[in-house]
C-alpha positions as CSV (number, residue, x, y, z in Angstrom):
1,M,10.0,-25.4,22.2
2,M,8.2,-22.6,22.9
3,S,6.2,-20.7,24.6
4,Q,2.8,-19.3,23.6
5,S,1.0,-16.5,26.5
6,L,-0.4,-13.7,25.1
7,Q,2.9,-10.9,26.0
8,S,3.9,-12.8,22.8
9,Y,0.9,-12.3,20.5
10,L,0.2,-8.9,21.9
11,F,4.2,-8.8,20.8
12,I,4.1,-9.7,16.7
13,S,1.5,-7.4,16.7
14,S,2.5,-4.8,17.5
15,A,5.2,-4.8,15.4
16,L,2.3,-5.5,12.9
17,F,0.8,-2.1,13.8
18,S,3.9,-0.9,14.1
19,L,5.1,-1.5,10.7
20,G,1.9,-1.0,8.9
21,V,2.0,2.1,10.4
22,F,5.4,3.7,9.3
23,G,4.7,2.3,5.8
24,L,2.1,3.9,6.2
25,L,3.1,7.6,6.5
26,M,6.4,6.7,3.9
27,R,5.4,5.1,1.0
28,R,3.7,7.6,-1.5
29,N,1.9,4.8,-3.7
30,L,-1.9,4.1,-2.9
31,V,-1.4,0.9,-3.2
32,A,1.9,0.0,-0.7
33,M,-1.1,2.5,1.1
34,L,-3.7,-0.2,0.8
35,I,-1.1,-2.9,1.6
36,S,-0.1,-0.8,4.9
37,L,-3.6,-0.9,6.3
38,E,-4.1,-4.1,6.0
39,L,-1.2,-4.8,7.8
40,I,-3.0,-2.6,11.2
41,L,-5.9,-4.0,10.3
42,N,-4.9,-7.9,10.3
43,S,-3.1,-6.6,14.4
44,A,-6.0,-5.5,15.2
45,S,-7.0,-9.1,14.3
46,L,-4.7,-11.0,16.0
47,N,-5.0,-8.8,19.2
48,F,-8.9,-9.8,19.4
49,V,-8.1,-13.7,18.1
50,A,-4.9,-13.8,20.9
51,I,-6.7,-12.2,24.0
52,N,-10.4,-13.6,23.1
53,R,-7.9,-17.3,23.4
54,F,-6.3,-16.4,27.0
55,C,-8.7,-13.7,28.5
56,L,-12.6,-14.2,27.8
57,S,-14.8,-17.6,29.3
58,D,-17.3,-17.4,25.3
59,K,-14.4,-18.2,22.5
60,S,-16.6,-17.2,20.1
61,I,-17.2,-13.2,20.7
62,G,-13.2,-12.4,19.7
63,Q,-13.6,-14.9,16.2
64,V,-16.9,-12.7,15.3
65,F,-14.9,-9.6,15.6
66,V,-12.5,-10.9,13.5
67,I,-15.1,-11.8,11.3
68,F,-17.0,-8.0,10.5
69,I,-13.1,-6.9,10.3
70,V,-12.1,-8.8,7.8
71,A,-15.0,-8.6,5.7
72,L,-15.0,-4.9,7.1
73,A,-11.2,-5.2,5.0
74,A,-12.7,-6.8,1.7
75,A,-14.1,-4.4,1.1
76,E,-12.1,-1.4,1.7
77,V,-9.7,-2.6,-0.8
78,C,-12.3,-2.9,-2.9
79,I,-13.5,0.1,-3.1
80,A,-9.6,1.2,-3.2
81,L,-8.3,-0.3,-6.0
82,S,-11.5,0.8,-8.0
83,L,-10.1,4.4,-6.9
84,A,-6.4,3.4,-7.6
85,L,-7.4,2.2,-11.3
86,W,-9.6,5.6,-11.7
87,F,-6.4,8.1,-10.6
88,Y,-4.3,5.5,-12.8
89,R,-6.3,5.7,-15.6
90,K,-6.7,10.4,-15.3
91,Q,-3.7,10.9,-13.9
92,H,-1.4,7.7,-15.0
93,S,0.6,7.4,-11.9
94,I,-0.4,5.7,-8.7
95,N,1.8,8.2,-6.9
96,I,-0.1,9.6,-4.2
97,E,1.7,12.8,-4.2
98,D,-0.4,13.5,-7.9
99,A,-3.5,13.6,-6.3
100,K,-3.4,17.3,-6.1
101,E,-7.1,18.1,-7.5
102,L,-9.6,14.7,-7.7
103,K,-12.1,16.6,-10.2
104,G,-13.9,14.9,-12.5
């Protein structure tokens, strides 16, 4: 049986964060970059929940922060996907290197 400790949650969270940063820096596709940003936000949510469970006496503080992160992620996805769709209609590509000029 696997022992649940704060260190195991923080290790998983740091792995998610590392994958997100790696994907954000290495990908040139707008949708792939958006998914990488979601991984980073999920790692922050996991940190809040883990620290809430193991370190805080009030068990609702971390959960409130996670709800705010989920709401922020939903708004970010809506705006980013609408921009990606607009960019695709204009440039016929979602490659970020094709976004030299976004006027008009």
